[in-house]
SENU-15394 format. One record per residue: residue in one letter; y, x, z of N, C-alpha, C in turn. Coordinates in steps of 0.001 Angstrom, whole numbers, padded with zeros to 6 digits, always signed. Example, Ala and Ser with C-alpha at 12.3 -4.5 7.8 and 13.67 -1.06 7.14 Angstrom:
! residues 2
a-005690+013190+007800-004500+012300+007800-003300+013200+007800 s-002250+012850+007080-001060+013670+007140+000030+012900+007870 
//
This chain:
! residues 412
x-000743+118461-160470-001923+119275-160171-003145+118652-160855 x-003956+119496-161523-005134+118994-162207-006172+118534-161189 x-007103+117715-161681-008162+117230-160799-008988+118387-160256 x-009265+119396-161102-010017+120554-160638-009280+121264-159502 x-007990+121489-159679-007228+122188-158646-007148+121372-157361 x-007065+120058-157504-007037+119202-156322-008335+119334-155528 x-009454+119317-156241-010745+119447-155579-010913+120821-154944 x-010426+121860-155621-010530+123215-155069-009631+123386-153854 x-008457+122771-153867-007576+122809-152692-008262+122183-151482 x-008939+121063-151710-009671+120424-150617-010768+121349-150086 x-011467+122020-150994-012521+122951-150585-011955+124084-149738 x-010866+124690-150196-010326+125869-149520-009698+125543-148165 x-009455+124283-147919-008872+123903-146631-009929+123692-145553 x-011208+123676-145941-012279+123379-144994-012766+124659-144314 x-012828+124664-142970-013378+125832-142264-014809+126089-142726 x-015204+127356-142841-014483+128549-142407-013646+129212-143501 x-013339+128492-144599-012611+129127-145698-011234+129631-145305 x-010467+128955-144450-009175+129534-144044-009321+130920-143417 x-010416+131150-142690-010641+132472-142103-010978+133493-143189 x-011777+133071-144177-012092+133965-145287-010832+134313-146070 x-009967+133323-146266-008712+133562-146997-007826+134528-146222 x-007738+134355-144904-006910+135253-144086-007426+136680-144179 x-008762+136863-144135-009329+138205-144263-009093+138766-145660 x-009199+137907-146680-008994+138360-148058-007563+138799-148298 x-006592+138144-147669-005183+138500-147864-004866+139855-147238 x-005713+140325-146327-005532+141655-145739-006240+142742-146544 x-007054+142325-147521-007899+143268-148251-007156+143832-149456 x-007453+145085-149800-006731+145756-150888-007300+145470-152269 x-008503+144895-152335-009172+144662-153614-009473+143168-153771 x-009868+142737-154978-010163+141315-155194-011302+140798-154309 x-011116+139564-153853-012145+138843-153099-012231+137455-153726 x-013453+137052-154137-013586+135756-154807-014658+134907-154136 x-014397+133620-154111-015418+132630-153781-016087+132255-155092 x-017432+132267-155100-018147+132077-156351-019393+131236-156097 x-019902+130593-157133-021214+129975-157053-021231+128517-156676 x-022246+128156-155872-022564+126770-155614-021476+125966-154949 x-020673+126601-154065-019616+125844-153388-018599+125310-154392 x-018273+126123-155386-017329+125675-156413-017976+124614-157294 x-019223+124838-157667-019949+123829-158466-019962+122485-157745 x-020297+122513-156454-020394+121257-155707-019022+120620-155503 x-017996+121451-155271-016649+120895-155094-016179+120179-156351 x-016441+120759-157511-016010+120137-158766-016808+118873-159088 x-017955+118703-158427-018745+117474-158570-018475+116507-157421 x-017501+116859-156572-017171+116041-155390-018380+115868-154489 x-019165+116957-154342-020331+116951-153471-020088+117887-152295 x-020691+117616-151143-020561+118545-150007-021315+119838-150279 x-020897+120904-149649-021567+122192-149802-022121+122634-148456 x-023163+123449-148511-023750+123988-147281-023580+125490-147195 x-023366+126142-148347-023300+127609-148388-022013+128062-149077 x-021531+129201-148634-020396+129867-149286-020841+131251-149705 x-020521+131627-150939-020899+132924-151497-019618+133662-151867 x-019368+134777-151208-018126+135528-151402-018463+136909-151939 x-017777+137315-153016-017953+138647-153596-016708+139477-153321 x-016922+140697-152835-015827+141544-152359-015820+142856-153127 x-014699+143184-153745-014523+144501-154358-014016+145480-153301 x-014277+146742-153520-013767+147740-152578-014629+147863-151333 x-013977+148094-150199-014660+148401-148940-015223+147120-148308 x-016518+146896-148495-017148+145690-147980-017106+145654-146458 x-017399+146760-145805-017424+146786-144340-016053+146446-143756 x-015003+146924-144396-013658+146623-143899-013382+145125-143989 x-013836+144498-145083-013629+143052-145205-014442+142301-144157 x-015697+142727-143938-016533+142078-142920-015876+142190-141551 x-015295+143367-141255-014585+143544-139978-013424+142555-139854 x-012662+142416-140938-011509+141516-140907-011952+140068-140731 x-012996+139677-141438-013492+138309-141300-013994+138052-139882 x-014688+139043-139294-015189+138898-137923-014039+138689-136942 x-012921+139365-137169-011768+139177-136269-011224+137751-136370 x-011206+137224-137576-010612+135896-137768-011536+134761-137330 x-012859+134935-137500-013772+133833-137174-014446+133991-135816 x-014350+135213-135242-014932+135421-133919-016418+135709-133925 x-016980+135951-135086-018411+136267-135171-018633+137214-136329 x-019423+138259-136097-019618+139255-137149-020832+138913-138010 x-020648+138809-139323-021796+138605-140208-022771+139782-140112 x-024047+139486-140276-025101+140488-140109-025704+140834-141467 x-025929+142129-141706-026571+142562-142952-027989+142012-143012 x-028402+141490-144173-029721+140854-144307-030700+141746-145064 x-030318+143007-145337-031225+143927-146010-031335+143701-147504 x-030267+143222-148094-030227+142969-149535-029690+144218-150234 x-030538+144992-150940-030070+146238-151552-029185+146019-152775 x-029201+144798-153319-028474+144514-154552-026980+144384-154278 x-026617+143528-153338-025197+143288-153045-024822+143667-151608 x-025781+144197-150838-025531+144528-149435-024964+143308-148698 x-025625+142187-148872-025119+140921-148346-025099+140895-146828 x-023995+140372-146264-023849+140109-144834-023751+138596-144662 x-024463+138067-143655-024571+136611-143516-024146+136175-142119 x-023479+135028-142078-023129+134381-140813-023313+132886-140972 x-023752+132222-139918-023818+130762-139920-022757+130249-138969 x-021835+129485-139512-020719+128936-138751-020800+127422-138823 x-021255+126811-137739-021501+125373-137768-022633+125070-138731 x-022391+124181-139677-023408+123815-140667-023314+124645-141937 x-022417+125627-141952-022163+126388-143182-022710+127805-143072 x-023461+128206-144089-023916+129593-144188-022951+130353-145082 x-022465+131493-144597-021524+132323-145346-022225+133621-145725 x-022310+133903-147029-022850+135170-147530-021716+135981-148136 x-021555+137209-147658-020505+138105-148138-021185+139339-148711 x-020954+139606-149995-021627+140735-150629-020707+141502-151556 x-021197+142630-152019-020417+143486-152920-020217+142801-154268 x-019025+142969-154816-018774+142560-156194-019371+143623-157112 x-020125+143181-158111-020783+144123-159015-019869+144384-160211 x-019041+145413-160085-018074+145736-161130-016812+144901-160973 x-016180+144593-162094-014992+143737-162077-015408+142284-161855 x-014414+141423-161699-014730+140000-161554-015498+139507-162775 x-015039+139884-163968-015706+139444-165196-017136+139981-165272 x-017327+141232-164888-018668+141824-164928-019593+141160-163897 x-019033+140863-162736-019832+140212-161699-020280+138816-162158 x-019368+138046-162718-019716+136698-163169-020727+136732-164310 x-020669+137771-165133-021607+137884-166247-023034+138126-165770 x-023194+138565-164514-024535+138824-163975-025055+137653-163142 x-024298+136560-163074-024760+135379-162341-025837+134662-163152 x-026508+133688-162498-027663+133070-163149-027290+132043-164211 x-026551+130999-163816-026242+129902-164737-024740+129661-164764 x-024263+129131-165865-022818+128994-166046-022178+128143-164956 x-022904+127135-164463-022333+126274-163424-022209+126993-162089 x-022840+128174-161979-022706+129001-160784-021846+130234-161032 x-021283+130339-162210-020534+131542-162591-019039+131261-162666 x-018555+130342-161857-017123+130072-161734-016635+130633-160404 x-015383+131064-160363-014872+131722-159158-013423+131334-158905 x-013007+131541-157667-011613+131378-157250-011248+132586-156400 x-010104+133195-156696-009673+134341-155894-009135+133856-154549 x-009557+134561-153502-009109+134231-152149-008015+135169-151661 x-007740+136240-152417-006830+137283-151944-005411+137115-152488 x-005125+136010-153164-003807+135826-153772-003080+134637-153152 x-001760+134763-153090-000941+133682-152558-000521+132688-153639 x-000705+133061-154926-000221+132201-156002-001132+130987-156152 x-000753+129995-156951-001536+128750-157064-002989+129009-157438 x-003817+128131-157006-005253+128249-157251-005536+128212-158754 x-006383+129143-159178-006787+129178-160581-008298+129313-160647 x-008927+128409-161368-010366+128479-161573-010669+129551-162610 x-011493+130518-162253-011936+131550-163195-013254+131071-163793 x-013233+130727-165045-014394+130119-165699-014555+130758-167073 x-015218+131908-167111-015330+132687-168339-016506+132257-169212 x-017368+131388-168690-018587+131003-169429-018703+129491-169604 x-017585+128796-169464-017528+127342-169644-018473+126608-168706 x-018505+127040-167449-019299+126326-166462-018796+124916-166232 x-017457+124734-166269-016902+123391-166075-017354+122463-167197 x-017423+122986-168415-017900+122174-169529-019361+121786-169350 x-020181+122717-168857-021590+122406-168618-021756+121442-167448 x-020872+121537-166457-020898+120548-165377-020633+119146-165934 x-019646+119063-166802-019281+117762-167369-020394+117177-168226 x-021116+118042-168931-022185+117555-169817-023538+117488-169125 x-023613+117999-167885-024879+117984-167163-025891+118954-167744 x-025454+120182-168041-026319+121171-168683-026540+122373-167775 x-027801+122759-167622-028165+123995-166916-028375+125054-167991 x-027459+125995-168065-027490+126996-169138-027330+128383-168542 x-028198+129290-168936-028128+130646-168416-026863+131325-168918 x-026318+132218-168091-025172+133012-168522-025604+133948-169636 x-026774+134575-169474-027335+135444-170502-028819+135609-170236 x-029566+135950-171254-030997+136186-171054-031225+137417-170189 x-030279+138343-170213-030392+139525-169352-030441+139136-167879 x-029757+138030-167528-029766+137575-166130-031171+137151-165711 x-031955+136547-166626-033330+136181-166311-034206+137419-166179 x-033952+138417-167011-034731+139654-166904-034414+140376-165609 x-033142+140336-165207-032726+141047-163998-033369+140443-162751 x-033503+139128-162722-034137+138460-161575-034992+137311-162114 x-036300+137553-162321-037161+136515-162908-037293+135262-162049 x-036911+135315-160775-036941+134098-159962-036064+133016-160573 x-035079+133405-161353-034173+132442-161956-034880+131515-162925 x-036066+131906-163421-036832+130989-164270-037233+129743-163484 x-037646+129939-162235-038005+128804-161382-036762+128098-160849 x-035701+128861-160622-034475+128242-160101-033887+127258-161107 x-033988+127552-162394-033497+126601-163405-034193+125258-163252 x-035500+125304-162986-036271+124070-162835-035938+123404-161509 x-035659+124200-160502-035233+123639-159212-033932+122860-159373 x-032987+123397-160133-031728+122668-160369-031981+121384-161151 x-032916+121430-162085-033289+120207-162801-033754+119140-161817 x-034471+119556-160770-034976+118620-159771-033889+118101-158846 x-032949+118975-158471-032009+118629-157405-030651+118144-157897 x-030285+118476-159134-028992+118033-159674-029225+116807-160545 x-028921+115642-160021-029197+114394-160729-028509+114355-162089 x-029283+114041-163102-028731+113860-164440-028586+115134-165243 x-028936+116289-164680-028802+117557-165408-030084+117862-166184 x-029901+118496-167341-031010+118934-168177-030874+120430-168442 x-031984+121092-168646-031960+122511-168993-031718+122634-170489 x-030724+123426-170859-030406+123611-172267-031582+124178-173050 x-031625+123886-174337-032771+124268-175168-032999+125773-175176 x-031933+126562-175340-032112+128015-175386-032572+128559-174042 x-032123+127923-172949-032537+128368-171623-033997+128020-171377 x-034443+126848-171833-035867+126498-171723-036727+127533-172439 x-036309+127881-173648-037078+128864-174421-037151+130189-173696 x-036022+130617-173128-035994+131896-172411-036833+131836-171142 x-036797+130713-170430-037611+130560-169217-039087+130714-169562 x-039529+130059-170619-040926+130167-171029-041273+131602-171429 x-040337+132279-172087-040583+133648-172540-040723+134617-171371 x-040005+134363-170274-039998+135296-169139-040794+134784-167947 x-041563+133701-168123-042258+133080-166991-043187+134056-166275 x-043922+134863-167024-044909+135745-166400-044269+136768-165470 x-043016+137114-165721-042357+138138-164904-042176+137696-163462 x-042233+136394-163195-042028+135908-161823-043192+136316-160922 x-044311+136735-161511-045449+137168-160716-045107+138389-159869 x-044067+139131-160258-043678+140302-159497-042603+140046-158458 x-042157+138796-158325-041102+138449-157363-041713+138258-155987 x-040980+138637-154947-041461+138477-153576-041886+137035-153327 x-043071+136866-152731-043647+135547-152553-042788+134586-151767 x-042122+135091-150731-041314+134185-149913-040138+133617-150689 x-039618+134356-151667-038532+133837-152494-039049+132732-153418 x-040246+132930-153968-040856+131913-154823-041117+130646-154017 x-041681+130803-152830-041999+129654-151980-040745+128871-151626 x-039641+129583-151330-038395+128896-150976-037882+128061-152144 x-037993+128580-153373-037554+127804-154539-038420+126557-154726 x-039728+126708-154530-040606+125545-154664-040283+124494-153605 x-039963+124927-152399-039610+123959-151350-038364+123175-151751 x-037354+123867-152297-036150+123168-152763-036499+122205-153901 x-037339+122678-154820-037716+121848-155966-038415+120571-155497 x-039356+120721-154568-040123+119572-154106-039290+118625-153250 x-038144+119086-152770-037246+118208-152010-036310+117418-152917 x-036299+117732-154208-035368+117097-155128-035775+115693-155526 x-034814+114939-156033-035085+113552-156424-035990+113472-157651 x-036023+114522-158466-036872+114521-159665-037999+115541-159523 x-038551+115624-158327-039575+116628-158048-040801+116487-158943 x-041194+115259-159249-042398+115058-160059-042177+115562-161486 x-041051+115187-162076-040734+115630-163430-040520+117151-163468 x-039886+117688-162427-039635+119128-162372-040939+119907-162227 x-041876+119368-161453-043170+120039-161294-043897+120128-162630 x-043874+119023-163380-044504+119058-164710-043811+120070-165619 x-042485+120087-165551-041739+121025-166387-042078+122468-166019 x-042253+122740-164728-042607+124097-164304-043908+124553-164942 x-044882+123655-165024-046153+124022-165651-046044+124040-167169 x-045246+123141-167729-045057+123150-169177-044457+124468-169651 x-043556+125041-168840-042883+126281-169231-043612+127533-168740 x-044748+127349-168050-045558+128493-167630-045251+129016-166241 x-044152+128573-165636-043771+129100-164323-044711+128586-163240 x-045162+127349-163369-046046+126781-162365-047353+127531-162250 x-047955+127865-163388-049231+128576-163362-049084+129942-162705 x-047977+130634-162974-047788+131964-162417-047442+131942-160925 x-046939+130824-160436-046529+130779-159030-047523+130045-158134 x-048219+129042-158672-049204+128306-157874-050630+128558-158335 x-050785+129001-159559-052112+129282-160082-052817+128030-160581 x-053759+128218-161501-054583+127115-161971-053805+126032-162681 x-053966+124822-162203-053376+123668-162879-052774+122745-161827 x-052049+121750-162294-051474+120758-161391-052076+119393-161701 x-052153+118551-160681-052747+117224-160813-051630+116201-160996 x-051188+116027-162239-050027+115166-162467-050361+113683-162377 x-051620+113335-162511-052003+111933-162286-051728+111558-160825 x-052106+112449-159914-051846+112200-158493-050351+112293-158191 x-049661+113226-158815-048218+113366-158620-047505+112057-158960 x-047828+111486-160102-047179+110229-160522-047555+109096-159578 x-048831+109056-159177-049265+107996-158260-048510+108087-156934 x-048364+109314-156416-047655+109461-155143-046162+109211-155309 x-045568+109665-156390-044138+109424-156608-043842+107930-156569 x-044658+107154-157250-044415+105709-157292-044692+105048-155945 x-045750+105484-155262-046087+104888-153970-045084+105313-152892 x-044631+106553-152963-043694+107086-151970-042431+106245-151892 x-042021+105697-153012-040800+104881-153042-040923+103633-152194 x-042153+103244-151840-042365+102039-151026-042548+102364-149550 x-042551+103672-149212-042837+104106-147838-041539+104487-147152 x-041381+104056-145916-040201+104429-145137-040638+105234-143920 x-039693+105958-143344-039962+106666-142099-040523+108063-142245 x-040704+108552-143473-041215+109909-143645-040101+110919-143409 x-040435+112007-142748-039474+113080-142504-039429+114002-143721 x-038400+114864-143821-038396+115850-144921-039651+116714-144936 x-040159+117092-143757-041397+117878-143705-042576+117074-144243 x-042623+115778-143919-043696+114927-144447-043642+114880-145966 x-042440+114671-146513-042296+114628-147971-042806+115926-148598 x-042423+117057-148017-042837+118344-148574-044354+118480-148552 x-044985+118144-147427-046436+118307-147309-047192+117438-148299 x-046790+116170-148409-047551+115274-149285-047261+115567-150748 x-046036+115911-151079-045736+116231-152475-046501+117466-152927 x-046574+118481-152065-047353+119673-152406-048830+119312-152494 x-049313+118490-151563-050706+118057-151607-051008+117300-152896 x-050100+116397-153298-050306+115632-154526-050351+116549-155744 x-049483+117530-155772-049410+118455-156897-050716+119224-157067 x-051360+119539-155952-052528+120406-155977-053818+119658-155676 x-053743+118351-155596-054883+117532-155167-056087+117699-156073 x-055865+117900-157344-056962+117979-158294-057842+119199-158144 x-057436+120164-157296-058278+121338-157085-059528+120998-156282 x-059486+119877-155562-060676+119362-154878-061378+120410-154040 x-062619+120719-154418-063445+121641-153650-062929+123050-153624 x-061951+123365-154442-061398+124719-154455-060271+124876-153440 x-060182+123956-152467-059045+123960-151546-058938+125238-150743 x-060065+125868-150388-059993+127103-149612-059371+128225-150436 x-059725+128288-151717-059121+129303-152586-057646+128992-152816 x-057333+127708-152928-055944+127304-153111-055117+127678-151893 x-055655+127432-150696-054962+127807-149467-054676+129308-149471 x-055663+130104-149846-055477+131549-149856-054393+131943-150850 x-054368+131280-152002-053357+131569-153018-051960+131272-152473 x-051797+130149-151800-050492+129796-151247-050054+130817-150202 x-050970+131223-149342-050623+132196-148301-050262+133532-148925 x-050979+133909-149974-050644+135155-150680-049245+135098-151265 x-048802+133897-151659-047459+133735-152217-046425+133480-151120 x-046790+133755-149878-045891+133690-148718-045505+132268-148318 x-046323+131283-148723-046115+129956-148158-046501+130033-146691 x-045767+129371-145797-046162+129370-144386-047600+128877-144243 x-048396+129581-143442-049821+129241-143336-050019+127806-142867 x-049190+127344-141920-049355+125981-141401-049110+124948-142492 x-048085+125173-143318-047788+124246-144408-048897+124270-145451 x-049354+125460-145814-050426+125577-146807-051690+124897-146312 x-052003+125097-145033-053210+124498-144468-053109+122972-144494 x-051975+122449-144085-051833+120997-144015-051814+120362-145405 x-051131+120992-146350-051068+120414-147695-052447+120358-148332 x-053215+121443-148226-054559+121439-148814-055466+120462-148076 x-055285+120346-146756-056084+119400-145962-055763+117950-146351 x-054481+117641-146504-054074+116273-146874-054699+115884-148214 x-054609+116773-149190-055184+116469-150500-056686+116310-150450 x-057367+117186-149714-058833+117116-149637-059284+115837-148940 x-058634+115494-147834-059027+114290-147097-058719+113020-147888 x-057577+113007-148585-057235+111821-149372-058287+111555-150443 x-058773+112621-151077-059789+112484-152117-061137+112075-151537 x-061473+112621-150361-062813+112432-149797-062950+111146-148992 x-061836+110538-148587-061884+109396-147665-062770+108243-148138 x-062734+107831-149412-063553+106678-149817-065051+106884-149609 x-065518+108127-149613-066948+108409-149457-067305+108861-148048 x-066319+108883-147144-066557+109397-145786-067008+108283-144850 x-067911+108617-143941-068302+107698-142877-067194+107622-141836 x-067222+106572-141027-066197+106413-140005-066158+107596-139041 x-067336+108128-138714-067362+109268-137801-066583+110456-138335 x-066651+110665-139648-065905+111764-140252-064416+111469-140255 x-064029+110238-140553-062615+109855-140521-062040+110069-139117 x-062819+109687-138116-062375+109873-136731-062222+111353-136415 x-063154+112157-136893-063066+113599-136677-061802+114186-137272 x-061415+113712-138467-060174+114193-139081-058968+113814-138224 x-058947+112576-137747-057820+112115-136938-057699+112925-135650 x-058844+113281-135054-058819+114087-133834-058371+115507-134144 x-058848+116053-135264-058522+117434-135628-057035+117613-135924 x-056447+116678-136678-055046+116817-137089-054530+115429-137462 x-054035+114713-136467-053663+113318-136694-052512+113180-137692 x-051555+114140-137693-050434+114033-138632-050914+114163-140072 x-051787+115147-140321-052323+115300-141675-053193+114108-142049 x-053949+113579-141082-054784+112409-141363-053926+111210-141744 x-052816+111027-141050-051925+109915-141357-051339+110044-142758 x-050927+111256-143135-050368+111469-144473-051454+111377-145542 x-052666+111851-145208-053781+111722-146154-054103+110251-146408 x-053963+109423-145370-054201+107988-145548-053196+107389-146527 x-051936+107799-146408-050927+107296-147343-051216+107758-148763 x-051545+109048-148913-051869+109547-150253-053125+108864-150781 x-054086+108611-149897-055298+107908-150305-055003+106504-150811 x-054053+105814-150175-053670+104482-150646-053017+104568-152026 x-052220+105616-152239-051600+105796-153559-052656+106038-154627 x-053673+106823-154289-054726+107133-155251-055625+105929-155508 x-055791+105082-154472-056722+103956-154601-056235+102903-155577 x-054922+102757-155691-054345+101713-156556-054945+100365-156189 x-055758+099762-157074-056345+098452-156806-057803+098537-156361 x-058282+099741-156064-059668+099923-155643-059816+099506-154176 x-060471+098399-153917-060563+097860-152563-061276+098822-151620 x-062299+099504-152112-063033+100449-151269-062142+101609-150843 x-061370+102155-151770-060465+103247-151444-059364+102813-150498 x-058839+101601-150718-057782+101087-149844-058324+100896-148429 x-059542+100349-148316-060130+100109-146998-060333+101417-146245 x-060799+102452-146939-061004+103749-146293-059672+104334-145823 x-058638+104206-146659-057324+104724-146286-056764+103986-145072 x-056965+102679-145032-056474+101890-143898-057195+102292-142620 x-058510+102513-142707-059248+102937-141512-058769+104295-141021 x-058564+105224-141952-058079+106543-141562-056698+106443-140928 x-055842+105607-141489-054500+105413-140941-054577+104838-139520 x-055501+103906-139305-055671+103310-137975-056138+104349-136969 x-057119+105155-137358-057630+106180-136443-056555+107224-136133 x-055752+107572-137139-054680+108547-136913-053650+107997-135934 x-053319+106712-136065-052364+106099-135144-052919+106068-133727 x-054186+105769-133585-054795+105733-132260-054890+107134-131643 x-055034+108155-132500-055112+109522-131988-053809+109964-131332 x-052719+109255-131625-051426+109588-131016-051248+108941-129652 x-052165+108061-129265-052042+107381-127985-052293+108330-126809 x-051803+107953-125652-052147+108685-124436-053643+108551-124196 x-054356+109663-123951-055813+109571-123736-056151+108661-122562 x-057150+107835-122754-057576+106939-121682-058349+107708-120613 x-059032+108761-121016-059783+109599-120076-059333+111042-120278 x-058872+111672-119188-058401+113059-119246-059374+113977-118505 x-059255+115262-118841-060063+116241-118137-059775+116262-116646 x-058510+116085-116292-058161+116082-114867-058811+114900-114143 x-058974+113773-114857-059670+112634-114265-061113+113004-113952 x-061780+113606-114919-063196+113945-114739-063382+114934-113595 x-062489+115911-113506-062588+116899-112428-062363+116236-111073 x-061394+115314-111027-061116+114636-109757-062296+113768-109306 x-063138+113351-110288-064288+112520-109944-065537+113360-109690 x-065403+114700-109775-066509+115558-109380-067160+116357-110489 x-066689+116272-111739-067293+117048-112830-066701+118444-112867 x-067534+119448-113063-067075+120832-113145-066570+121141-114548 x-065642+122083-114625-065178+122531-115940-066313+123207-116683 x-066316+123075-118017-067348+123707-118815-067694+122878-120032 x-068772+123268-120750-069151+122575-121985-069438+121094-121798 x-070035+120738-120657-070344+119325-120445-069073+118490-120389 x-068052+119012-119700-066777+118299-119623-066166+118151-121014 x-066240+119228-121802-065684+119158-123155-066389+118129-124017 x-067737+118084-123936-068494+117108-124708-068188+115685-124247 x-068018+115513-122947-067689+114198-122408-066337+113732-122936 x-065357+114631-122913-064027+114270-123400-064046+113924-124886 x-064844+114662-125661-064905+114364-127095-065464+112960-127328 x-066509+112609-126574-067062+111272-126746-066082+110198-126269 x-065344+110492-125183-064347+109538-124696-063249+109328-125736 x-062822+110427-126384-061778+110328-127407-062270+109520-128604 x-063483+109808-129047-064035+109050-130168-064174+107570-129807 x-064633+107310-128584-064770+105931-128164-063448+105194-128135 x-062381+105894-127711-061045+105279-127690-060584+104950-129098 x-060797+105870-130056-060351+105631-131425-061153+104503-132077 x-062436+104386-131697-063268+103325-132261-063074+101991-131545 x-062345+102014-130422-062125+100834-129591-063451+100276-129062 x-064290+101180-128565-065537+100741-127951-065310+100145-126563 x-064105+100308-126053-063701+099640-124820-062445+098840-125124 x-062211+097845-124363-061052+096994-124594-059793+097513-123938 x-059947+098429-122966-058784+098886-122213-059029+100254-121608 x-057963+100854-121120-058050+102132-120412-058926+101995-119175 x-058789+100878-118473-059568+100687-117255-061064+100665-117566 x-061438+100001-118657-062850+099951-119029-063374+101335-119409 x-062551+102117-120114-062960+103471-120485-063143+104336-119251 x-062259+104184-118285-062374+104990-117069-063587+104570-116234 x-063899+103290-116230-065102+102832-115523-066347+103471-116129 x-066397+103485-117470-067506+104153-118156-067564+105626-117781 x-066388+106294-117764-066356+107719-117469-066786+108006-116030 x-066347+107201-115061-066753+107388-113672-068279+107264-113528 x-068817+106260-114206-070265+106073-114146-070995+107268-114750 x-070446+107813-115845-071059+108976-116467-071059+110176-115558 x-069989+110381-114823-069919+111506-113886-070921+111295-112759 x-071012+110085-112296-071894+109774-111161-073366+109826-111554 x-073696+109309-112737-075089+109162-113126-075673+110373-113823 x-074851+111385-114093-075395+112603-114667-075253+112647-116175 x-076263+113247-116892-076146+113489-118340-075689+112251-119104 x-074910+112510-120127-074240+111443-120844-075208+110622-121697 x-076108+111316-122373-077034+110624-123268-076295+109792-124281 x-076722+108572-124442-076087+107650-125396-075304+106576-124657 x-074529+106965-123657-073909+105984-122780-072737+105249-123398 x-072144+105748-124500-071046+105007-125104-071598+103723-125702 x-071070+102566-125275-071624+101297-125756-071383+101085-127242 x-072320+100465-127889-072163+100120-129302-071298+098886-129430 
//
């Protein structure tokens, strides 16, 4: 048995593929597994998604699969392939119409490494269907379009090529595909924003996100999807500094990488935020990324009161802005000091409040603006460490409730 067949046998034995195979053996027309699962199996990598193309009666196949797996895939409103989706454990299964024959369907796929298939409806030995030399491109580490018509059919593939460059270690985009991506870059402006945003999220999660981001702008796709320009000086600074930081979550990486990419927009952050939201980036992510970049840039010139205000407003963004600020500061002592102060205030903002609203009410203060102003000063005092302990802060607060208007009662 060849190495390819051995790897494919291992793939087909993993649930939920046995259920898909059982449903396919009941079907009257060809059923093939195609795309990323085969690409990843031939690279000895784990897969998260299965893409199945079905000739003939799609609904009948979905019914059969539902009987075997115990869960019915749901139509996702895809007019192109009428895709039905199910999540089984950690695996997403997409079942859609085959577009013409197997050969015709594969010819409409995006890249050769995704245009390989295995029939699930046959009992005979496994055979890799590879009409476009995807296995050869896998071996050489080449991202090559199946045809330029595939880019015209779905312009999102211009960005997807760059996403694969970011996420597939050691792969390069073939010269003819680079040329075609640049030629069709403007067409991505008509693609649904949420699809563009999802590709950028995958790209920014890749190991070569910095290089891929530059490539996106070099080929014109970046300008059409994010607008304006990218700040590659900050991107490189953060890429190098990020390698020294531990404990960041995937969401943290996404926020700071996007912030670094767009940091150079500076005062245009409100327009940048609007642009991201228009492109269907989640509003919370767009807000935080633009905030992180703006605060990181502004921190060296900010007074402590402003740094504290940022930490109170959004401690997570303040903490990430401090890290990005340290990356930008390099050997600048003033910038490093500002970043360290912001990081300290952000860490303190995560502490349990020393003075709570319920405390003030229990000591006789009525709800209202005065209580809110008192709490704000108590929070600022805690972050500045104007008291040595919770007990000292509460003593100050009790006295404030008893003695009336706050005035300048927070000790210097």
